One Martini backbone bead per residue (centre of mass of N, CA, C, O) as a GRO file, in nm:
protein
  220
    1MET     BB    1  14.717  16.773  11.986
    2LEU     BB    2  14.367  16.690  12.062
    3LEU     BB    3  14.204  16.592  12.370
    4ILE     BB    4  13.860  16.485  12.414
    5GLU     BB    5  13.789  16.418  12.766
    6ASP     BB    6  13.602  16.369  13.067
    7ASP     BB    7  13.783  16.153  13.184
    8LEU     BB    8  14.043  16.193  13.385
    9LEU     BB    9  14.195  15.920  13.375
   10VAL     BB   10  14.189  15.885  13.070
   11ARG     BB   11  14.316  16.152  12.991
   12ARG     BB   12  14.587  16.119  13.143
   13GLY     BB   13  14.670  15.843  13.030
   14LEU     BB   14  14.675  15.922  12.727
   15GLN     BB   15  14.866  16.157  12.744
   16LEU     BB   16  15.112  16.007  12.857
   17ALA     BB   17  15.130  15.786  12.640
   18LEU     BB   18  15.152  15.978  12.388
   19ASN     BB   19  15.403  16.123  12.483
   20ARG     BB   20  15.581  15.862  12.472
   21HIS     BB   21  15.517  15.851  12.146
   22GLY     BB   22  15.568  16.179  12.059
   23HIS     BB   23  15.323  16.347  12.149
   24ALA     BB   24  15.154  16.655  12.152
   25VAL     BB   25  14.922  16.703  12.426
   26ARG     BB   26  14.611  16.836  12.447
   27THR     BB   27  14.332  16.922  12.668
   28ALA     BB   28  13.976  16.837  12.719
   29ASP     BB   29  13.649  16.802  12.908
   30THR     BB   30  13.477  16.940  12.678
   31GLY     BB   31  13.329  17.046  12.398
   32GLU     BB   32  13.355  17.349  12.442
   33ASN     BB   33  13.656  17.353  12.521
   34GLY     BB   34  13.755  17.214  12.266
   35LEU     BB   35  13.665  17.436  12.064
   36ARG     BB   36  13.835  17.659  12.183
   37GLN     BB   37  14.109  17.521  12.139
   38PHE     BB   38  14.081  17.476  11.840
   39ALA     BB   39  14.060  17.780  11.759
   40SER     BB   40  14.344  17.869  11.898
   41GLU     BB   41  14.551  17.609  11.804
   42ARG     BB   42  14.526  17.426  11.560
   43PRO     BB   43  14.540  17.125  11.534
   44GLU     BB   44  14.642  16.832  11.355
   45LEU     BB   45  14.460  16.668  11.571
   46VAL     BB   46  14.163  16.478  11.685
   47VAL     BB   47  14.061  16.336  11.994
   48LEU     BB   48  13.721  16.197  12.038
   49ASP     BB   49  13.474  16.181  12.251
   50LEU     BB   50  13.134  16.108  12.240
   51MET     BB   51  13.071  16.104  12.564
   52LEU     BB   52  12.964  16.412  12.643
   53PRO     BB   53  12.897  16.679  12.810
   54GLY     BB   54  12.657  16.832  12.654
   55LEU     BB   55  12.839  16.856  12.400
   56ASP     BB   56  12.883  16.620  12.191
   57GLY     BB   57  13.085  16.452  11.969
   58PHE     BB   58  12.910  16.492  11.721
   59GLY     BB   59  12.894  16.803  11.737
   60VAL     BB   60  13.197  16.856  11.739
   61CYS     BB   61  13.265  16.724  11.469
   62ARG     BB   62  13.087  16.905  11.292
   63ARG     BB   63  13.232  17.171  11.368
   64ILE     BB   64  13.513  17.093  11.272
   65ARG     BB   65  13.435  17.019  10.978
   66ALA     BB   66  13.318  17.308  10.906
   67ASP     BB   67  13.624  17.441  10.958
   68GLY     BB   68  13.767  17.178  10.815
   69ASP     BB   69  14.051  16.917  10.774
   70VAL     BB   70  14.087  16.804  11.044
   71PRO     BB   71  14.156  16.532  11.195
   72VAL     BB   72  13.933  16.260  11.324
   73ILE     BB   73  13.922  16.067  11.627
   74ILE     BB   74  13.713  15.837  11.768
   75LEU     BB   75  13.567  15.757  12.089
   76THR     BB   76  13.417  15.442  12.182
   77ALA     BB   77  13.262  15.240  12.420
   78ARG     BB   78  13.123  15.126  12.164
   79GLY     BB   79  13.095  14.910  11.863
   80ASP     BB   80  12.843  15.023  11.755
   81ASP     BB   81  12.663  15.145  11.493
   82PHE     BB   82  12.571  15.418  11.603
   83ASP     BB   83  12.843  15.539  11.683
   84VAL     BB   84  13.013  15.485  11.431
   85VAL     BB   85  12.828  15.597  11.206
   86GLY     BB   86  12.774  15.872  11.337
   87GLY     BB   87  13.072  15.963  11.338
   88LEU     BB   88  13.128  15.934  11.033
   89GLU     BB   89  12.893  16.123  10.941
   90ALA     BB   90  13.026  16.372  11.100
   91GLY     BB   91  13.357  16.327  10.986
   92ALA     BB   92  13.524  16.105  11.062
   93ASP     BB   93  13.825  15.910  10.999
   94ASP     BB   94  13.810  15.745  11.275
   95TYR     BB   95  13.822  15.460  11.513
   96VAL     BB   96  13.807  15.379  11.875
   97VAL     BB   97  13.773  15.141  12.115
   98LYS     BB   98  13.685  15.126  12.432
   99PRO     BB   99  13.959  15.068  12.564
  100ALA     BB  100  14.238  15.244  12.471
  101ARG     BB  101  14.518  15.151  12.326
  102PRO     BB  102  14.799  15.329  12.280
  103THR     BB  103  14.920  15.168  12.038
  104VAL     BB  104  14.668  15.186  11.861
  105LEU     BB  105  14.627  15.491  11.862
  106ASP     BB  106  14.903  15.563  11.748
  107ALA     BB  107  14.867  15.413  11.478
  108ARG     BB  108  14.619  15.575  11.382
  109ILE     BB  109  14.745  15.852  11.390
  110ARG     BB  110  14.979  15.799  11.189
  111ALA     BB  111  14.801  15.715  10.953
  112VAL     BB  112  14.642  15.978  10.922
  113LEU     BB  113  14.900  16.168  10.886
  114ARG     BB  114  14.994  16.014  10.611
  115ARG     BB  115  14.749  16.082  10.401
  116THR     BB  116  14.899  16.363  10.274
  117SER     BB  117  15.150  16.180  10.119
  118THR     BB  118  15.083  16.190   9.757
  119PRO     BB  119  15.276  16.244   9.510
  120ASP     BB  120  15.201  16.308   9.119
  121GLY     BB  121  15.072  16.553   9.015
  122VAL     BB  122  14.857  16.653   8.749
  123ARG     BB  123  14.500  16.583   8.717
  124GLU     BB  124  14.233  16.543   8.470
  125TYR     BB  125  13.857  16.504   8.505
  126GLY     BB  126  13.719  16.700   8.345
  127GLY     BB  127  13.623  16.914   8.612
  128LEU     BB  128  13.849  16.753   8.762
  129ARG     BB  129  14.120  16.857   8.981
  130VAL     BB  130  14.435  16.686   9.062
  131ASP     BB  131  14.687  16.768   9.298
  132ARG     BB  132  14.946  16.549   9.401
  133THR     BB  133  15.145  16.766   9.524
  134ALA     BB  134  14.954  16.989   9.669
  135LEU     BB  135  14.687  16.859   9.765
  136THR     BB  136  14.452  16.942   9.549
  137VAL     BB  137  14.104  17.038   9.473
  138SER     BB  138  13.897  17.087   9.177
  139LEU     BB  139  13.573  17.224   9.052
  140ARG     BB  140  13.538  17.414   8.800
  141GLY     BB  141  13.768  17.606   8.962
  142GLU     BB  142  13.678  17.509   9.245
  143PRO     BB  143  13.747  17.454   9.552
  144VAL     BB  144  13.800  17.149   9.743
  145MET     BB  145  13.717  17.039  10.065
  146LEU     BB  146  13.917  16.794  10.216
  147THR     BB  147  13.986  16.546  10.388
  148PRO     BB  148  14.244  16.338  10.430
  149THR     BB  149  14.075  16.080  10.368
  150GLU     BB  150  13.931  16.177  10.114
  151LEU     BB  151  14.189  16.235   9.958
  152ARG     BB  152  14.312  15.952   9.969
  153LEU     BB  153  14.080  15.815   9.823
  154LEU     BB  154  14.099  15.976   9.559
  155LEU     BB  155  14.395  15.910   9.496
  156THR     BB  156  14.358  15.606   9.477
  157LEU     BB  157  14.135  15.586   9.260
  158SER     BB  158  14.275  15.793   9.043
  159ARG     BB  159  14.533  15.629   8.975
  160SER     BB  160  14.310  15.400   8.840
  161PRO     BB  161  14.117  15.425   8.603
  162GLY     BB  162  13.871  15.154   8.615
  163ARG     BB  163  13.955  15.034   8.868
  164VAL     BB  164  13.875  14.787   9.100
  165PHE     BB  165  13.803  14.837   9.441
  166SER     BB  166  13.798  14.701   9.720
  167ARG     BB  167  13.729  14.754  10.041
  168GLN     BB  168  13.985  14.615  10.152
  169GLN     BB  169  14.187  14.770   9.980
  170LEU     BB  170  14.109  15.050  10.091
  171LEU     BB  171  14.171  14.996  10.384
  172GLU     BB  172  14.479  14.937  10.334
  173GLU     BB  173  14.553  15.207  10.168
  174VAL     BB  174  14.407  15.438  10.338
  175TRP     BB  175  14.417  15.322  10.652
  176GLU     BB  176  14.656  15.113  10.708
  177GLN     BB  177  14.459  14.872  10.791
  178ASP     BB  178  14.315  14.588  10.953
  179TYR     BB  179  13.946  14.577  10.971
  180LEU     BB  180  13.796  14.312  10.920
  181GLY     BB  181  13.571  14.428  10.709
  182ASP     BB  182  13.508  14.740  10.776
  183SER     BB  183  13.309  14.912  10.545
  184ARG     BB  184  13.210  15.181  10.677
  185LEU     BB  185  13.448  15.362  10.620
  186VAL     BB  186  13.420  15.362  10.314
  187ASP     BB  187  13.119  15.434  10.263
  188ASN     BB  188  13.121  15.707  10.418
  189CYS     BB  189  13.350  15.840  10.255
  190VAL     BB  190  13.215  15.822   9.980
  191GLN     BB  191  12.969  15.994  10.047
  192ARG     BB  192  13.127  16.253  10.117
  193LEU     BB  193  13.278  16.281   9.849
  194ARG     BB  194  13.030  16.301   9.660
  195LEU     BB  195  12.914  16.567   9.781
  196LYS     BB  196  13.180  16.733   9.664
  197ILE     BB  197  13.212  16.605   9.337
  198GLU     BB  198  12.918  16.573   9.273
  199ASP     BB  199  12.586  16.633   9.097
  200GLY     BB  200  12.367  16.380   9.147
  201SER     BB  201  12.402  16.178   8.947
  202ALA     BB  202  12.292  15.880   8.760
  203PRO     BB  203  12.556  15.783   8.782
  204PRO     BB  204  12.830  15.865   8.896
  205SER     BB  205  13.108  16.027   8.756
  206TYR     BB  206  13.350  15.912   8.955
  207VAL     BB  207  13.227  15.742   9.201
  208GLN     BB  208  13.181  15.403   9.147
  209THR     BB  209  12.966  15.135   9.174
  210VAL     BB  210  13.044  14.781   9.219
  211ARG     BB  211  12.858  14.534   9.251
  212GLY     BB  212  13.017  14.305   9.476
  213PHE     BB  213  13.312  14.474   9.494
  214GLY     BB  214  13.303  14.820   9.476
  215TYR     BB  215  13.527  15.067   9.344
  216ARG     BB  216  13.546  15.333   9.093
  217PHE     BB  217  13.703  15.546   8.860
  218GLY     BB  218  13.596  15.822   8.681
  219PRO     BB  219  13.617  15.844   8.372
  220LEU     BB  220  13.668  15.587   8.128
   0.00000   0.00000   0.00000
């Protein structure tokens, strides 16, 4: 795992605490150094502070996301909408508000890493093919690169085509945490997933909004 955090005391404290929880943690103090380590070491997960000198966490997250599907958890000093929504739109899988308690961060890390383990065979829906054993997705024969959270969301919705999932149900099943109704995680992940598997038609072909309730997977 890679921790990108510019505050020396926070960085060392989180590294020691996460090591005690069984994680192997490498660290970087700037966005640029973090990207260099990311490119050379290919960590299984990145914990990323948003307020970095030089290249900030939003830019780092976008660069990581453009390079693949490694999960990203952002650290934000404030739980305000700008930081949280901006980080999620940049491609983050989850967020933790600072000061981050190591037990909470450890739980979020383990939940994110579990999201890629949902085997169940191959299913096809029109031009969309979901291999629930190999954990791969293709659209009209072309591979679709999804982040672990996007994949988990698609696997959950497509498990029961036509069933309406509330945002809270998706928070509990996909994120494996009680987020006290923080639907921004769901809505931002749905938007990113639609960009990758939909053709822009209205209503969407696969991930459909049921106003006042949540989301369902089509075609019905």
